[in-house]
mmJSON file of the N, C-alpha and C atoms, coordinates in Angstrom:
{"data_MODEL":{"atom_site":{
"group_PDB":["ATOM","ATOM","ATOM","ATOM","ATOM","ATOM","ATOM","ATOM","ATOM","ATOM","ATOM","ATOM","ATOM","ATOM","ATOM","ATOM","ATOM","ATOM","ATOM","ATOM","ATOM","ATOM","ATOM","ATOM","ATOM","ATOM","ATOM","ATOM","ATOM","ATOM","ATOM","ATOM","ATOM","ATOM","ATOM","ATOM","ATOM","ATOM","ATOM","ATOM","ATOM","ATOM","ATOM","ATOM","ATOM","ATOM","ATOM","ATOM","ATOM","ATOM","ATOM","ATOM","ATOM","ATOM","ATOM","ATOM","ATOM","ATOM","ATOM","ATOM","ATOM","ATOM","ATOM","ATOM","ATOM","ATOM","ATOM","ATOM","ATOM","ATOM","ATOM","ATOM","ATOM","ATOM","ATOM","ATOM","ATOM","ATOM","ATOM","ATOM","ATOM","ATOM","ATOM","ATOM","ATOM","ATOM","ATOM","ATOM","ATOM","ATOM","ATOM","ATOM","ATOM","ATOM","ATOM","ATOM","ATOM","ATOM","ATOM","ATOM","ATOM","ATOM","ATOM","ATOM","ATOM","ATOM","ATOM","ATOM","ATOM","ATOM","ATOM","ATOM","ATOM","ATOM","ATOM","ATOM","ATOM","ATOM","ATOM","ATOM","ATOM","ATOM","ATOM","ATOM","ATOM","ATOM","ATOM","ATOM","ATOM","ATOM","ATOM","ATOM","ATOM","ATOM","ATOM","ATOM","ATOM","ATOM","ATOM","ATOM","ATOM","ATOM","ATOM","ATOM","ATOM","ATOM","ATOM","ATOM","ATOM","ATOM","ATOM","ATOM","ATOM","ATOM","ATOM","ATOM","ATOM","ATOM","ATOM","ATOM","ATOM","ATOM","ATOM","ATOM","ATOM","ATOM","ATOM","ATOM","ATOM","ATOM","ATOM","ATOM","ATOM","ATOM","ATOM","ATOM","ATOM","ATOM","ATOM","ATOM","ATOM","ATOM","ATOM","ATOM","ATOM","ATOM","ATOM","ATOM","ATOM","ATOM","ATOM","ATOM","ATOM","ATOM","ATOM","ATOM","ATOM","ATOM","ATOM","ATOM","ATOM","ATOM","ATOM","ATOM","ATOM","ATOM","ATOM","ATOM","ATOM","ATOM","ATOM","ATOM","ATOM","ATOM","ATOM","ATOM","ATOM","ATOM","ATOM","ATOM","ATOM","ATOM","ATOM","ATOM","ATOM","ATOM","ATOM","ATOM","ATOM","ATOM","ATOM","ATOM","ATOM","ATOM","ATOM","ATOM","ATOM","ATOM","ATOM","ATOM","ATOM","ATOM","ATOM"],
"id":[1,2,3,4,5,6,7,8,9,10,11,12,13,14,15,16,17,18,19,20,21,22,23,24,25,26,27,28,29,30,31,32,33,34,35,36,37,38,39,40,41,42,43,44,45,46,47,48,49,50,51,52,53,54,55,56,57,58,59,60,61,62,63,64,65,66,67,68,69,70,71,72,73,74,75,76,77,78,79,80,81,82,83,84,85,86,87,88,89,90,91,92,93,94,95,96,97,98,99,100,101,102,103,104,105,106,107,108,109,110,111,112,113,114,115,116,117,118,119,120,121,122,123,124,125,126,127,128,129,130,131,132,133,134,135,136,137,138,139,140,141,142,143,144,145,146,147,148,149,150,151,152,153,154,155,156,157,158,159,160,161,162,163,164,165,166,167,168,169,170,171,172,173,174,175,176,177,178,179,180,181,182,183,184,185,186,187,188,189,190,191,192,193,194,195,196,197,198,199,200,201,202,203,204,205,206,207,208,209,210,211,212,213,214,215,216,217,218,219,220,221,222,223,224,225,226,227,228,229,230,231,232,233,234,235,236,237,238,239,240,241,242,243],
"type_symbol":["N","C","C","N","C","C","N","C","C","N","C","C","N","C","C","N","C","C","N","C","C","N","C","C","N","C","C","N","C","C","N","C","C","N","C","C","N","C","C","N","C","C","N","C","C","N","C","C","N","C","C","N","C","C","N","C","C","N","C","C","N","C","C","N","C","C","N","C","C","N","C","C","N","C","C","N","C","C","N","C","C","N","C","C","N","C","C","N","C","C","N","C","C","N","C","C","N","C","C","N","C","C","N","C","C","N","C","C","N","C","C","N","C","C","N","C","C","N","C","C","N","C","C","N","C","C","N","C","C","N","C","C","N","C","C","N","C","C","N","C","C","N","C","C","N","C","C","N","C","C","N","C","C","N","C","C","N","C","C","N","C","C","N","C","C","N","C","C","N","C","C","N","C","C","N","C","C","N","C","C","N","C","C","N","C","C","N","C","C","N","C","C","N","C","C","N","C","C","N","C","C","N","C","C","N","C","C","N","C","C","N","C","C","N","C","C","N","C","C","N","C","C","N","C","C","N","C","C","N","C","C","N","C","C","N","C","C","N","C","C","N","C","C"],
"label_atom_id":["N","CA","C","N","CA","C","N","CA","C","N","CA","C","N","CA","C","N","CA","C","N","CA","C","N","CA","C","N","CA","C","N","CA","C","N","CA","C","N","CA","C","N","CA","C","N","CA","C","N","CA","C","N","CA","C","N","CA","C","N","CA","C","N","CA","C","N","CA","C","N","CA","C","N","CA","C","N","CA","C","N","CA","C","N","CA","C","N","CA","C","N","CA","C","N","CA","C","N","CA","C","N","CA","C","N","CA","C","N","CA","C","N","CA","C","N","CA","C","N","CA","C","N","CA","C","N","CA","C","N","CA","C","N","CA","C","N","CA","C","N","CA","C","N","CA","C","N","CA","C","N","CA","C","N","CA","C","N","CA","C","N","CA","C","N","CA","C","N","CA","C","N","CA","C","N","CA","C","N","CA","C","N","CA","C","N","CA","C","N","CA","C","N","CA","C","N","CA","C","N","CA","C","N","CA","C","N","CA","C","N","CA","C","N","CA","C","N","CA","C","N","CA","C","N","CA","C","N","CA","C","N","CA","C","N","CA","C","N","CA","C","N","CA","C","N","CA","C","N","CA","C","N","CA","C","N","CA","C","N","CA","C","N","CA","C","N","CA","C","N","CA","C","N","CA","C","N","CA","C","N","CA","C"],
"label_alt_id":[null,null,null,null,null,null,null,null,null,null,null,null,null,null,null,null,null,null,null,null,null,null,null,null,null,null,null,null,null,null,null,null,null,null,null,null,null,null,null,null,null,null,null,null,null,null,null,null,null,null,null,null,null,null,null,null,null,null,null,null,null,null,null,null,null,null,null,null,null,null,null,null,null,null,null,null,null,null,null,null,null,null,null,null,null,null,null,null,null,null,null,null,null,null,null,null,null,null,null,null,null,null,null,null,null,null,null,null,null,null,null,null,null,null,null,null,null,null,null,null,null,null,null,null,null,null,null,null,null,null,null,null,null,null,null,null,null,null,null,null,null,null,null,null,null,null,null,null,null,null,null,null,null,null,null,null,null,null,null,null,null,null,null,null,null,null,null,null,null,null,null,null,null,null,null,null,null,null,null,null,null,null,null,null,null,null,null,null,null,null,null,null,null,null,null,null,null,null,null,null,null,null,null,null,null,null,null,null,null,null,null,null,null,null,null,null,null,null,null,null,null,null,null,null,null,null,null,null,null,null,null,null,null,null,null,null,null,null,null,null,null,null,null],
"label_comp_id":["MET","MET","MET","GLY","GLY","GLY","PHE","PHE","PHE","ARG","ARG","ARG","THR","THR","THR","THR","THR","THR","MET","MET","MET","GLU","GLU","GLU","SER","SER","SER","THR","THR","THR","ARG","ARG","ARG","PRO","PRO","PRO","GLY","GLY","GLY","PRO","PRO","PRO","GLY","GLY","GLY","ILE","ILE","ILE","GLY","GLY","GLY","VAL","VAL","VAL","ARG","ARG","ARG","ALA","ALA","ALA","GLY","GLY","GLY","SER","SER","SER","HIS","HIS","HIS","ARG","ARG","ARG","ARG","ARG","ARG","GLY","GLY","GLY","HIS","HIS","HIS","THR","THR","THR","VAL","VAL","VAL","ALA","ALA","ALA","VAL","VAL","VAL","GLY","GLY","GLY","LEU","LEU","LEU","LEU","LEU","LEU","THR","THR","THR","ALA","ALA","ALA","VAL","VAL","VAL","THR","THR","THR","ALA","ALA","ALA","ALA","ALA","ALA","ALA","ALA","ALA","TYR","TYR","TYR","SER","SER","SER","VAL","VAL","VAL","PHE","PHE","PHE","VAL","VAL","VAL","LEU","LEU","LEU","ALA","ALA","ALA","GLN","GLN","GLN","TYR","TYR","TYR","TYR","TYR","TYR","THR","THR","THR","PHE","PHE","PHE","ARG","ARG","ARG","THR","THR","THR","ALA","ALA","ALA","ALA","ALA","ALA","PRO","PRO","PRO","VAL","VAL","VAL","PRO","PRO","PRO","ALA","ALA","ALA","ALA","ALA","ALA","PRO","PRO","PRO","GLY","GLY","GLY","ALA","ALA","ALA","GLU","GLU","GLU","PRO","PRO","PRO","ALA","ALA","ALA","THR","THR","THR","PRO","PRO","PRO","GLU","GLU","GLU","PRO","PRO","PRO","SER","SER","SER","LEU","LEU","LEU","GLU","GLU","GLU","GLN","GLN","GLN","VAL","VAL","VAL","PRO","PRO","PRO","THR","THR","THR","PRO","PRO","PRO","GLY","GLY","GLY"],
"label_asym_id":["A","A","A","A","A","A","A","A","A","A","A","A","A","A","A","A","A","A","A","A","A","A","A","A","A","A","A","A","A","A","A","A","A","A","A","A","A","A","A","A","A","A","A","A","A","A","A","A","A","A","A","A","A","A","A","A","A","A","A","A","A","A","A","A","A","A","A","A","A","A","A","A","A","A","A","A","A","A","A","A","A","A","A","A","A","A","A","A","A","A","A","A","A","A","A","A","A","A","A","A","A","A","A","A","A","A","A","A","A","A","A","A","A","A","A","A","A","A","A","A","A","A","A","A","A","A","A","A","A","A","A","A","A","A","A","A","A","A","A","A","A","A","A","A","A","A","A","A","A","A","A","A","A","A","A","A","A","A","A","A","A","A","A","A","A","A","A","A","A","A","A","A","A","A","A","A","A","A","A","A","A","A","A","A","A","A","A","A","A","A","A","A","A","A","A","A","A","A","A","A","A","A","A","A","A","A","A","A","A","A","A","A","A","A","A","A","A","A","A","A","A","A","A","A","A","A","A","A","A","A","A","A","A","A","A","A","A","A","A","A","A","A","A"],
"label_entity_id":["1","1","1","1","1","1","1","1","1","1","1","1","1","1","1","1","1","1","1","1","1","1","1","1","1","1","1","1","1","1","1","1","1","1","1","1","1","1","1","1","1","1","1","1","1","1","1","1","1","1","1","1","1","1","1","1","1","1","1","1","1","1","1","1","1","1","1","1","1","1","1","1","1","1","1","1","1","1","1","1","1","1","1","1","1","1","1","1","1","1","1","1","1","1","1","1","1","1","1","1","1","1","1","1","1","1","1","1","1","1","1","1","1","1","1","1","1","1","1","1","1","1","1","1","1","1","1","1","1","1","1","1","1","1","1","1","1","1","1","1","1","1","1","1","1","1","1","1","1","1","1","1","1","1","1","1","1","1","1","1","1","1","1","1","1","1","1","1","1","1","1","1","1","1","1","1","1","1","1","1","1","1","1","1","1","1","1","1","1","1","1","1","1","1","1","1","1","1","1","1","1","1","1","1","1","1","1","1","1","1","1","1","1","1","1","1","1","1","1","1","1","1","1","1","1","1","1","1","1","1","1","1","1","1","1","1","1","1","1","1","1","1","1"],
"label_seq_id":[1,1,1,2,2,2,3,3,3,4,4,4,5,5,5,6,6,6,7,7,7,8,8,8,9,9,9,10,10,10,11,11,11,12,12,12,13,13,13,14,14,14,15,15,15,16,16,16,17,17,17,18,18,18,19,19,19,20,20,20,21,21,21,22,22,22,23,23,23,24,24,24,25,25,25,26,26,26,27,27,27,28,28,28,29,29,29,30,30,30,31,31,31,32,32,32,33,33,33,34,34,34,35,35,35,36,36,36,37,37,37,38,38,38,39,39,39,40,40,40,41,41,41,42,42,42,43,43,43,44,44,44,45,45,45,46,46,46,47,47,47,48,48,48,49,49,49,50,50,50,51,51,51,52,52,52,53,53,53,54,54,54,55,55,55,56,56,56,57,57,57,58,58,58,59,59,59,60,60,60,61,61,61,62,62,62,63,63,63,64,64,64,65,65,65,66,66,66,67,67,67,68,68,68,69,69,69,70,70,70,71,71,71,72,72,72,73,73,73,74,74,74,75,75,75,76,76,76,77,77,77,78,78,78,79,79,79,80,80,80,81,81,81],
"pdbx_PDB_ins_code":[null,null,null,null,null,null,null,null,null,null,null,null,null,null,null,null,null,null,null,null,null,null,null,null,null,null,null,null,null,null,null,null,null,null,null,null,null,null,null,null,null,null,null,null,null,null,null,null,null,null,null,null,null,null,null,null,null,null,null,null,null,null,null,null,null,null,null,null,null,null,null,null,null,null,null,null,null,null,null,null,null,null,null,null,null,null,null,null,null,null,null,null,null,null,null,null,null,null,null,null,null,null,null,null,null,null,null,null,null,null,null,null,null,null,null,null,null,null,null,null,null,null,null,null,null,null,null,null,null,null,null,null,null,null,null,null,null,null,null,null,null,null,null,null,null,null,null,null,null,null,null,null,null,null,null,null,null,null,null,null,null,null,null,null,null,null,null,null,null,null,null,null,null,null,null,null,null,null,null,null,null,null,null,null,null,null,null,null,null,null,null,null,null,null,null,null,null,null,null,null,null,null,null,null,null,null,null,null,null,null,null,null,null,null,null,null,null,null,null,null,null,null,null,null,null,null,null,null,null,null,null,null,null,null,null,null,null,null,null,null,null,null,null],
"Cartn_x":[122.185,121.939,121.044,119.882,118.881,119.14,118.007,117.817,118.196,117.737,117.678,119.374,119.826,121.201,122.042,121.945,122.83,122.776,121.261,121.159,121.913,121.745,122.171,123.382,124.371,125.745,126.343,125.578,126.298,125.982,124.847,124.722,126.033,126.261,127.727,127.432,128.837,128.872,128.777,128.71,128.836,129.399,128.8,129.652,129.949,130.15,130.108,129.685,128.516,127.387,127.492,127.885,128.51,129.368,130.226,131.666,131.214,130.236,130.46,129.481,128.485,127.565,128.456,129.507,130.391,131.309,131.559,132.565,131.784,130.577,129.801,129.526,129.18,129.002,130.375,131.64,132.943,133.162,132.572,132.762,132.013,130.632,129.378,129.939,130.868,131.319,132.559,132.923,134.597,134.257,132.946,132.593,131.495,131.209,130.856,131.495,132.806,133.931,134.538,135.168,135.554,134.663,133.649,132.744,132.459,132.583,132.35,133.837,134.869,136.356,136.427,136.002,136.202,135.032,133.955,132.569,133.704,134.032,135.059,136.259,137.312,137.93,137.582,136.263,135.339,135.388,134.488,134.488,135.196,136.415,137.429,137.982,138.584,138.777,138.085,136.486,135.541,135.709,135.458,136.023,137.037,137.788,139.414,139.338,138.67,138.105,137.773,136.539,135.716,136.211,137.064,137.996,138.961,139.65,140.407,139.736,138.688,138.041,137.443,136.725,136.373,137.246,138.847,139.784,140.484,140.57,140.947,139.933,138.864,137.675,138.108,138.043,138.119,137.006,137.088,136.461,135.484,134.24,133.695,133.696,133.593,133.472,132.676,132.677,131.565,130.816,129.296,128.448,129.218,129.89,129.781,131.118,131.966,133.269,133.938,135.292,135.768,136.338,136.724,137.046,138.385,139.303,140.347,141.585,141.067,141.869,140.423,140.442,139.762,140.077,138.697,138.865,139.43,139.969,140.528,139.882,139.678,139.002,139.505,139.066,139.626,140.183,140.718,141.822,143.148,142.996,144.148,144.675,143.596,143.76,144.716,146.091,146.785,146.255,146.882,145.984,147.088,147.195,148.326,148.879,149.934,150.398,151.316],
"Cartn_y":[165.794,166.636,166.001,166.515,166.567,165.388,165.399,164.784,166.442,167.352,168.574,169.026,168.862,169.249,168.797,166.838,166.179,166.715,166.758,166.6,168.48,169.082,170.58,170.595,169.405,169.389,168.988,167.986,167.074,167.743,168.646,169.322,169.639,169.583,170.292,171.747,172.384,173.716,174.21,175.151,175.822,175.355,175.084,174.043,172.909,171.91,171.055,169.695,170.057,169.041,168.5,169.286,169.294,168.18,168.439,167.392,166.165,166.118,165.142,163.915,164.913,163.68,162.846,163.892,163.334,162.079,162.323,161.325,159.944,160.182,159.177,158.405,158.889,158.26,157.761,157.776,157.389,156.303,156.453,155.421,154.559,154.439,153.594,152.946,153.276,152.876,151.945,152.135,151.609,150.317,150.558,149.147,148.285,149.082,147.791,147.196,147.886,147.047,146.679,146.475,145.512,144.378,144.205,143.091,142.458,142.813,142.218,141.411,142.144,141.351,140.233,140.629,139.622,138.638,138.451,137.421,136.723,137.61,136.918,135.82,136.188,135.861,134.58,134.254,133.6,132.518,132.941,131.948,131.091,131.798,131.088,130.049,130.703,129.604,128.488,128.475,127.161,126.312,127.029,126.276,125.421,125.906,125.097,124.098,124.279,123.531,122.474,122.591,121.605,120.688,121.314,120.514,119.436,120.059,119.577,117.841,117.911,117.251,116.131,116.631,115.618,115.012,115.565,114.606,113.777,114.027,113.091,112.302,112.387,111.062,109.675,108.382,107.697,106.971,106.355,105.904,104.888,105.192,103.744,102.532,101.477,100.266,99.422,99.062,98.581,97.601,97.779,96.509,95.235,94.611,92.891,93.254,93.93,94.257,94.12,93.31,92.936,94.856,94.993,96.396,96.324,97.56,97.671,97.084,97.904,97.185,96.471,95.167,94.025,94.902,94.858,94.812,93.735,93.936,92.825,92.149,90.705,89.666,89.9,89.469,89.319,88.542,87.57,86.567,87.751,88.624,89.349,90.6,90.813,92.021,91.545,92.829,91.793,92.253,91.53,91.766,92.275,93.14,93.663,92.999,92.796,91.952,90.688],
"Cartn_z":[194.06,192.544,191.773,191.239,190.378,189.158,188.818,187.493,186.681,186.637,186.103,185.898,187.235,187.139,186.234,186.6,185.216,184.411,183.634,182.197,181.446,182.865,181.99,182.06,183.216,182.742,181.803,180.901,179.83,178.776,178.566,177.097,176.414,175.408,174.547,174.69,174.492,174.165,172.919,172.583,171.131,170.173,168.975,168.069,168.441,169.278,169.556,169.016,169.109,168.441,167.01,166.063,164.736,164.837,165.253,165.47,166.112,166.937,167.803,166.837,166.112,164.958,164.319,163.731,162.706,163.445,164.716,165.189,165.447,165.812,165.993,164.798,163.384,162.155,162.177,162.216,161.969,162.898,164.456,165.142,164.755,164.329,164.002,162.593,161.665,160.711,161.065,162.119,162.184,162.946,164.089,164.643,163.862,162.873,161.61,161.014,160.768,159.859,160.575,161.827,162.7,163.169,163.075,163.214,162.161,160.942,159.72,159.645,159.803,159.773,160.78,162.024,162.778,162.986,162.072,161.474,160.453,158.997,158.479,159.01,160.06,160.655,161.274,161.954,162.95,161.849,161.045,159.866,158.891,159.32,158.071,159.209,160.562,161.72,161.644,161.926,162.443,161.031,159.63,158.219,158.48,159.177,159.034,160.352,161.326,162.088,161.458,161.098,160.79,159.588,158.478,157.953,158.346,159.411,159.945,160.727,161.808,162.037,161.091,160.084,159.021,158.228,157.955,157.383,158.564,159.943,161.047,161.423,161.297,161.657,160.7,161.512,161.003,159.861,159.187,157.96,158.113,158.226,158.89,157.942,158.543,157.857,157.195,156.021,155.451,156.472,156.28,157.201,157.033,158.343,158.567,157.977,157.877,157.541,158.867,159.175,160.438,160.923,162.089,162.595,162.07,161.9,161.534,162.609,163.625,165.23,166.019,165.938,166.337,168.344,168.891,170.401,170.932,172.221,172.911,173.685,173.41,174.501,175.834,176.728,178.065,178.216,177.477,177.57,177.188,176.461,175.959,176.625,177.735,178.486,179.366,179.903,181.088,182.241,182.981,184.244,185.392,186.038,187.073,187.575,188.067,188.893,189.005],
"occupancy":[1.0,1.0,1.0,1.0,1.0,1.0,1.0,1.0,1.0,1.0,1.0,1.0,1.0,1.0,1.0,1.0,1.0,1.0,1.0,1.0,1.0,1.0,1.0,1.0,1.0,1.0,1.0,1.0,1.0,1.0,1.0,1.0,1.0,1.0,1.0,1.0,1.0,1.0,1.0,1.0,1.0,1.0,1.0,1.0,1.0,1.0,1.0,1.0,1.0,1.0,1.0,1.0,1.0,1.0,1.0,1.0,1.0,1.0,1.0,1.0,1.0,1.0,1.0,1.0,1.0,1.0,1.0,1.0,1.0,1.0,1.0,1.0,1.0,1.0,1.0,1.0,1.0,1.0,1.0,1.0,1.0,1.0,1.0,1.0,1.0,1.0,1.0,1.0,1.0,1.0,1.0,1.0,1.0,1.0,1.0,1.0,1.0,1.0,1.0,1.0,1.0,1.0,1.0,1.0,1.0,1.0,1.0,1.0,1.0,1.0,1.0,1.0,1.0,1.0,1.0,1.0,1.0,1.0,1.0,1.0,1.0,1.0,1.0,1.0,1.0,1.0,1.0,1.0,1.0,1.0,1.0,1.0,1.0,1.0,1.0,1.0,1.0,1.0,1.0,1.0,1.0,1.0,1.0,1.0,1.0,1.0,1.0,1.0,1.0,1.0,1.0,1.0,1.0,1.0,1.0,1.0,1.0,1.0,1.0,1.0,1.0,1.0,1.0,1.0,1.0,1.0,1.0,1.0,1.0,1.0,1.0,1.0,1.0,1.0,1.0,1.0,1.0,1.0,1.0,1.0,1.0,1.0,1.0,1.0,1.0,1.0,1.0,1.0,1.0,1.0,1.0,1.0,1.0,1.0,1.0,1.0,1.0,1.0,1.0,1.0,1.0,1.0,1.0,1.0,1.0,1.0,1.0,1.0,1.0,1.0,1.0,1.0,1.0,1.0,1.0,1.0,1.0,1.0,1.0,1.0,1.0,1.0,1.0,1.0,1.0,1.0,1.0,1.0,1.0,1.0,1.0,1.0,1.0,1.0,1.0,1.0,1.0,1.0,1.0,1.0,1.0,1.0,1.0],
"B_iso_or_equiv":[0.0,0.0,0.0,0.0,0.0,0.0,0.0,0.0,0.0,0.0,0.0,0.0,0.0,0.0,0.0,0.0,0.0,0.0,0.0,0.0,0.0,0.0,0.0,0.0,0.0,0.0,0.0,0.0,0.0,0.0,0.0,0.0,0.0,0.0,0.0,0.0,0.0,0.0,0.0,0.0,0.0,0.0,0.0,0.0,0.0,0.0,0.0,0.0,0.0,0.0,0.0,0.0,0.0,0.0,0.0,0.0,0.0,0.0,0.0,0.0,0.0,0.0,0.0,0.0,0.0,0.0,0.0,0.0,0.0,0.0,0.0,0.0,0.0,0.0,0.0,0.0,0.0,0.0,0.0,0.0,0.0,0.0,0.0,0.0,0.0,0.0,0.0,0.0,0.0,0.0,0.0,0.0,0.0,0.0,0.0,0.0,0.0,0.0,0.0,0.0,0.0,0.0,0.0,0.0,0.0,0.0,0.0,0.0,0.0,0.0,0.0,0.0,0.0,0.0,0.0,0.0,0.0,0.0,0.0,0.0,0.0,0.0,0.0,0.0,0.0,0.0,0.0,0.0,0.0,0.0,0.0,0.0,0.0,0.0,0.0,0.0,0.0,0.0,0.0,0.0,0.0,0.0,0.0,0.0,0.0,0.0,0.0,0.0,0.0,0.0,0.0,0.0,0.0,0.0,0.0,0.0,0.0,0.0,0.0,0.0,0.0,0.0,0.0,0.0,0.0,0.0,0.0,0.0,0.0,0.0,0.0,0.0,0.0,0.0,0.0,0.0,0.0,0.0,0.0,0.0,0.0,0.0,0.0,0.0,0.0,0.0,0.0,0.0,0.0,0.0,0.0,0.0,0.0,0.0,0.0,0.0,0.0,0.0,0.0,0.0,0.0,0.0,0.0,0.0,0.0,0.0,0.0,0.0,0.0,0.0,0.0,0.0,0.0,0.0,0.0,0.0,0.0,0.0,0.0,0.0,0.0,0.0,0.0,0.0,0.0,0.0,0.0,0.0,0.0,0.0,0.0,0.0,0.0,0.0,0.0,0.0,0.0,0.0,0.0,0.0,0.0,0.0,0.0],
"pdbx_formal_charge":[null,null,null,null,null,null,null,null,null,null,null,null,null,null,null,null,null,null,null,null,null,null,null,null,null,null,null,null,null,null,null,null,null,null,null,null,null,null,null,null,null,null,null,null,null,null,null,null,null,null,null,null,null,null,null,null,null,null,null,null,null,null,null,null,null,null,null,null,null,null,null,null,null,null,null,null,null,null,null,null,null,null,null,null,null,null,null,null,null,null,null,null,null,null,null,null,null,null,null,null,null,null,null,null,null,null,null,null,null,null,null,null,null,null,null,null,null,null,null,null,null,null,null,null,null,null,null,null,null,null,null,null,null,null,null,null,null,null,null,null,null,null,null,null,null,null,null,null,null,null,null,null,null,null,null,null,null,null,null,null,null,null,null,null,null,null,null,null,null,null,null,null,null,null,null,null,null,null,null,null,null,null,null,null,null,null,null,null,null,null,null,null,null,null,null,null,null,null,null,null,null,null,null,null,null,null,null,null,null,null,null,null,null,null,null,null,null,null,null,null,null,null,null,null,null,null,null,null,null,null,null,null,null,null,null,null,null,null,null,null,null,null,null],
"auth_seq_id":[1,1,1,2,2,2,3,3,3,4,4,4,5,5,5,6,6,6,7,7,7,8,8,8,9,9,9,10,10,10,11,11,11,12,12,12,13,13,13,14,14,14,15,15,15,16,16,16,17,17,17,18,18,18,19,19,19,20,20,20,21,21,21,22,22,22,23,23,23,24,24,24,25,25,25,26,26,26,27,27,27,28,28,28,29,29,29,30,30,30,31,31,31,32,32,32,33,33,33,34,34,34,35,35,35,36,36,36,37,37,37,38,38,38,39,39,39,40,40,40,41,41,41,42,42,42,43,43,43,44,44,44,45,45,45,46,46,46,47,47,47,48,48,48,49,49,49,50,50,50,51,51,51,52,52,52,53,53,53,54,54,54,55,55,55,56,56,56,57,57,57,58,58,58,59,59,59,60,60,60,61,61,61,62,62,62,63,63,63,64,64,64,65,65,65,66,66,66,67,67,67,68,68,68,69,69,69,70,70,70,71,71,71,72,72,72,73,73,73,74,74,74,75,75,75,76,76,76,77,77,77,78,78,78,79,79,79,80,80,80,81,81,81],
"auth_comp_id":["MET","MET","MET","GLY","GLY","GLY","PHE","PHE","PHE","ARG","ARG","ARG","THR","THR","THR","THR","THR","THR","MET","MET","MET","GLU","GLU","GLU","SER","SER","SER","THR","THR","THR","ARG","ARG","ARG","PRO","PRO","PRO","GLY","GLY","GLY","PRO","PRO","PRO","GLY","GLY","GLY","ILE","ILE","ILE","GLY","GLY","GLY","VAL","VAL","VAL","ARG","ARG","ARG","ALA","ALA","ALA","GLY","GLY","GLY","SER","SER","SER","HIS","HIS","HIS","ARG","ARG","ARG","ARG","ARG","ARG","GLY","GLY","GLY","HIS","HIS","HIS","THR","THR","THR","VAL","VAL","VAL","ALA","ALA","ALA","VAL","VAL","VAL","GLY","GLY","GLY","LEU","LEU","LEU","LEU","LEU","LEU","THR","THR","THR","ALA","ALA","ALA","VAL","VAL","VAL","THR","THR","THR","ALA","ALA","ALA","ALA","ALA","ALA","ALA","ALA","ALA","TYR","TYR","TYR","SER","SER","SER","VAL","VAL","VAL","PHE","PHE","PHE","VAL","VAL","VAL","LEU","LEU","LEU","ALA","ALA","ALA","GLN","GLN","GLN","TYR","TYR","TYR","TYR","TYR","TYR","THR","THR","THR","PHE","PHE","PHE","ARG","ARG","ARG","THR","THR","THR","ALA","ALA","ALA","ALA","ALA","ALA","PRO","PRO","PRO","VAL","VAL","VAL","PRO","PRO","PRO","ALA","ALA","ALA","ALA","ALA","ALA","PRO","PRO","PRO","GLY","GLY","GLY","ALA","ALA","ALA","GLU","GLU","GLU","PRO","PRO","PRO","ALA","ALA","ALA","THR","THR","THR","PRO","PRO","PRO","GLU","GLU","GLU","PRO","PRO","PRO","SER","SER","SER","LEU","LEU","LEU","GLU","GLU","GLU","GLN","GLN","GLN","VAL","VAL","VAL","PRO","PRO","PRO","THR","THR","THR","PRO","PRO","PRO","GLY","GLY","GLY"],
"auth_asym_id":["A","A","A","A","A","A","A","A","A","A","A","A","A","A","A","A","A","A","A","A","A","A","A","A","A","A","A","A","A","A","A","A","A","A","A","A","A","A","A","A","A","A","A","A","A","A","A","A","A","A","A","A","A","A","A","A","A","A","A","A","A","A","A","A","A","A","A","A","A","A","A","A","A","A","A","A","A","A","A","A","A","A","A","A","A","A","A","A","A","A","A","A","A","A","A","A","A","A","A","A","A","A","A","A","A","A","A","A","A","A","A","A","A","A","A","A","A","A","A","A","A","A","A","A","A","A","A","A","A","A","A","A","A","A","A","A","A","A","A","A","A","A","A","A","A","A","A","A","A","A","A","A","A","A","A","A","A","A","A","A","A","A","A","A","A","A","A","A","A","A","A","A","A","A","A","A","A","A","A","A","A","A","A","A","A","A","A","A","A","A","A","A","A","A","A","A","A","A","A","A","A","A","A","A","A","A","A","A","A","A","A","A","A","A","A","A","A","A","A","A","A","A","A","A","A","A","A","A","A","A","A","A","A","A","A","A","A","A","A","A","A","A","A"],
"auth_atom_id":["N","CA","C","N","CA","C","N","CA","C","N","CA","C","N","CA","C","N","CA","C","N","CA","C","N","CA","C","N","CA","C","N","CA","C","N","CA","C","N","CA","C","N","CA","C","N","CA","C","N","CA","C","N","CA","C","N","CA","C","N","CA","C","N","CA","C","N","CA","C","N","CA","C","N","CA","C","N","CA","C","N","CA","C","N","CA","C","N","CA","C","N","CA","C","N","CA","C","N","CA","C","N","CA","C","N","CA","C","N","CA","C","N","CA","C","N","CA","C","N","CA","C","N","CA","C","N","CA","C","N","CA","C","N","CA","C","N","CA","C","N","CA","C","N","CA","C","N","CA","C","N","CA","C","N","CA","C","N","CA","C","N","CA","C","N","CA","C","N","CA","C","N","CA","C","N","CA","C","N","CA","C","N","CA","C","N","CA","C","N","CA","C","N","CA","C","N","CA","C","N","CA","C","N","CA","C","N","CA","C","N","CA","C","N","CA","C","N","CA","C","N","CA","C","N","CA","C","N","CA","C","N","CA","C","N","CA","C","N","CA","C","N","CA","C","N","CA","C","N","CA","C","N","CA","C","N","CA","C","N","CA","C","N","CA","C","N","CA","C","N","CA","C","N","CA","C","N","CA","C","N","CA","C"],
"pdbx_PDB_model_num":[1,1,1,1,1,1,1,1,1,1,1,1,1,1,1,1,1,1,1,1,1,1,1,1,1,1,1,1,1,1,1,1,1,1,1,1,1,1,1,1,1,1,1,1,1,1,1,1,1,1,1,1,1,1,1,1,1,1,1,1,1,1,1,1,1,1,1,1,1,1,1,1,1,1,1,1,1,1,1,1,1,1,1,1,1,1,1,1,1,1,1,1,1,1,1,1,1,1,1,1,1,1,1,1,1,1,1,1,1,1,1,1,1,1,1,1,1,1,1,1,1,1,1,1,1,1,1,1,1,1,1,1,1,1,1,1,1,1,1,1,1,1,1,1,1,1,1,1,1,1,1,1,1,1,1,1,1,1,1,1,1,1,1,1,1,1,1,1,1,1,1,1,1,1,1,1,1,1,1,1,1,1,1,1,1,1,1,1,1,1,1,1,1,1,1,1,1,1,1,1,1,1,1,1,1,1,1,1,1,1,1,1,1,1,1,1,1,1,1,1,1,1,1,1,1,1,1,1,1,1,1,1,1,1,1,1,1,1,1,1,1,1,1]
}}}
């Protein structure tokens, strides 16, 4: 099957070209609308995740202040056995 045979078999019949053009326009609008809705939903999701991250992060201590939970020294770490 050559290139010409393939092209000839894909040509629309009489009267089909008008409907196909309007169908493509509607499809383009639908895909654009779906993309916009998905982008908005993703933005809300990401902002909620960012807000959760920011509110869950510990507040940094002032310079020179004692840490809220001191790190254990080697004497305080239990040894197995």
